[in-house]
C-alpha positions as CSV (number, residue, x, y, z in Angstrom):
1,M,26.8,-100.6,21.7
2,E,25.7,-102.7,18.8
3,I,22.1,-104.1,18.3
4,A,21.8,-107.7,17.2
5,A,20.0,-108.4,13.8
6,T,17.1,-110.1,15.6
7,E,16.4,-107.0,17.7
8,R,16.3,-104.5,14.8
9,S,13.0,-102.9,13.9
10,R,11.6,-103.8,10.5
11,N,11.1,-100.8,8.1
12,G,9.6,-102.6,5.1
13,F,7.6,-105.6,3.8
14,T,9.0,-108.9,2.9
15,L,8.7,-110.4,-0.6
16,I,6.2,-113.0,0.7
17,E,4.0,-110.3,2.2
18,M,4.0,-108.3,-1.0
19,L,3.1,-111.4,-3.2
20,A,0.3,-112.4,-0.8
21,V,-1.3,-108.9,-1.1
22,M,-0.9,-108.9,-4.9
23,A,-2.6,-112.3,-5.1
24,I,-5.5,-111.1,-3.0
25,M,-5.9,-108.0,-5.2
26,M,-5.8,-110.2,-8.4
27,I,-8.6,-112.4,-7.1
28,M,-10.7,-109.4,-6.2
29,M,-10.1,-107.8,-9.7
30,T,-11.1,-111.0,-11.4
31,M,-14.4,-111.2,-9.5
32,L,-15.1,-107.5,-10.3
33,M,-14.4,-108.0,-14.0
34,V,-16.8,-111.0,-14.2
35,N,-19.6,-108.9,-12.7
36,F,-19.0,-106.0,-15.2
37,M,-19.0,-108.4,-18.2
38,D,-22.4,-109.8,-17.1
39,W,-23.8,-106.3,-16.6
40,G,-23.2,-105.2,-20.2
41,K,-25.0,-108.2,-21.8
42,G,-28.5,-106.9,-21.2
43,A,-27.8,-103.2,-21.9
44,S,-29.0,-103.3,-25.5
45,M,-32.2,-105.1,-24.4
46,R,-32.9,-102.6,-21.6
47,S,-32.3,-99.7,-24.0
48,A,-34.6,-101.2,-26.6
49,V,-37.4,-101.9,-24.1
50,L,-37.2,-98.4,-22.7
51,N,-37.1,-96.8,-26.2
52,V,-40.2,-98.7,-27.3
53,K,-42.0,-97.9,-24.1
54,S,-41.1,-94.2,-24.4
55,H,-42.4,-94.1,-28.0
56,L,-45.6,-95.8,-27.0
57,V,-46.2,-93.2,-24.4
58,T,-45.4,-90.5,-26.9
59,T,-47.8,-91.9,-29.4
60,R,-50.6,-92.0,-26.8
61,Q,-49.8,-88.4,-25.7
62,W,-49.8,-87.2,-29.3
63,A,-53.3,-88.7,-29.8
64,I,-54.6,-86.9,-26.7
65,T,-53.0,-83.5,-27.4
66,H,-53.9,-83.5,-31.1
67,R,-57.3,-85.1,-30.7
68,A,-56.6,-87.5,-33.5
69,H,-56.3,-91.3,-33.9
70,T,-52.6,-92.3,-33.8
71,S,-51.1,-95.7,-34.5
72,F,-47.9,-97.4,-33.3
73,T,-46.8,-100.1,-35.7
74,Y,-44.1,-102.6,-34.9
75,G,-42.5,-105.6,-36.5
76,N,-39.3,-106.9,-38.1
77,T,-37.6,-106.4,-41.4
78,T,-34.5,-107.7,-43.1
79,N,-31.4,-105.7,-43.6
80,P,-30.7,-106.0,-47.3
81,A,-26.9,-105.6,-46.9
82,T,-26.4,-108.3,-44.2
83,G,-29.6,-110.3,-44.3
84,A,-30.0,-109.9,-40.5
85,L,-33.4,-109.5,-38.9
86,I,-34.0,-106.0,-37.5
87,G,-36.8,-104.9,-35.2
88,Y,-38.5,-101.6,-36.0
89,F,-41.4,-99.4,-34.8
90,V,-43.0,-96.3,-36.3
91,M,-45.7,-93.8,-35.2
92,T,-48.3,-92.5,-37.6
93,N,-51.3,-90.2,-37.4
94,A,-54.8,-90.9,-38.8
95,I,-53.8,-90.0,-42.4
96,D,-50.7,-92.3,-42.2
97,R,-48.2,-89.5,-41.9
98,L,-45.1,-90.3,-39.9
99,I,-44.8,-88.7,-36.5
100,G,-41.0,-88.5,-36.2
101,T,-38.9,-91.2,-37.9
102,T,-38.9,-94.9,-38.3
103,N,-37.0,-96.3,-35.3
104,F,-34.9,-99.5,-35.3
105,L,-34.0,-101.7,-32.3
106,P,-30.3,-102.2,-31.5
107,K,-28.4,-104.9,-33.2
108,G,-29.5,-108.4,-32.1
109,V,-32.8,-107.2,-30.6
110,T,-36.0,-108.1,-32.5
111,N,-39.7,-108.2,-32.0
112,L,-41.3,-111.6,-31.5
113,T,-44.6,-110.2,-32.4
114,S,-45.7,-107.6,-35.0
115,G,-48.8,-105.5,-35.2
116,E,-50.4,-102.1,-34.8
117,I,-51.8,-100.4,-31.7
118,V,-54.2,-97.5,-32.4
119,F,-54.8,-94.9,-29.7
120,G,-58.1,-93.0,-29.7
121,L,-58.7,-89.3,-29.0
122,D,-58.8,-90.0,-25.3
123,G,-55.7,-92.0,-25.2
124,S,-57.4,-95.4,-25.0
125,C,-56.2,-98.3,-27.0
126,S,-58.6,-99.7,-29.7
127,H,-56.9,-103.1,-29.5
128,M,-59.3,-106.0,-28.4
129,G,-57.8,-107.1,-25.1
130,T,-54.4,-106.3,-23.8
131,A,-51.9,-105.6,-26.6
132,N,-48.5,-107.3,-26.0
133,I,-45.2,-106.4,-27.6
134,V,-42.6,-109.1,-27.0
135,I,-39.0,-108.0,-27.5
136,T,-36.1,-110.5,-27.5
137,L,-32.3,-110.4,-27.4
138,C,-31.4,-113.2,-29.8
139,K,-28.0,-114.2,-28.5
140,E,-28.8,-114.2,-24.8
141,N,-32.4,-115.6,-25.0
142,L,-33.6,-112.6,-23.0
143,T,-37.3,-111.7,-23.5
144,N,-39.3,-108.7,-22.2
145,Q,-42.9,-107.9,-22.8
146,L,-44.7,-104.6,-22.9
147,S,-48.4,-104.7,-22.3
148,V,-50.7,-101.9,-23.4
149,Y,-54.1,-101.9,-21.6
150,P,-57.1,-101.1,-23.9
151,L,-59.2,-98.9,-21.6
152,T,-56.5,-96.6,-20.4
153,G,-53.8,-97.0,-23.0
154,M,-51.2,-97.3,-20.3
155,T,-48.1,-99.3,-20.8
156,K,-46.5,-101.8,-18.3
157,M,-43.2,-103.6,-18.7
158,M,-43.0,-107.3,-17.7
159,E,-39.7,-109.2,-17.7
């Protein structure tokens, strides 16, 4: 008893079915890659803002624990080798000794403002009004702002 070709059970996929599945997978992978590429653009900005905020909090805590006026100085400088603008910040105590090291922002991230924030013995900020540190990612036109409130010396990040 011989079974006709139309009545046989199929054990595999046709070429058309395989190509359709591969096309769907390629579309999904393309959408995924676009999302990952956008995600990495702001990574240097996020790390710069978190680094500055962390050092602001450290400067304030140092002032409180050592009962000494402490300053946080920030601005931009030029790299002598490349001529590129580099953002920096530094923490110093009352007699202008460095607390830690001079810190630089990631490549392409600069400060739009420059200045000095002095923390008192109780952690308050001696700045008149709210001190604002504006950080920007040059290529992407992203800007974040850190605000330091004078009475409490607390820091808040605004995008």
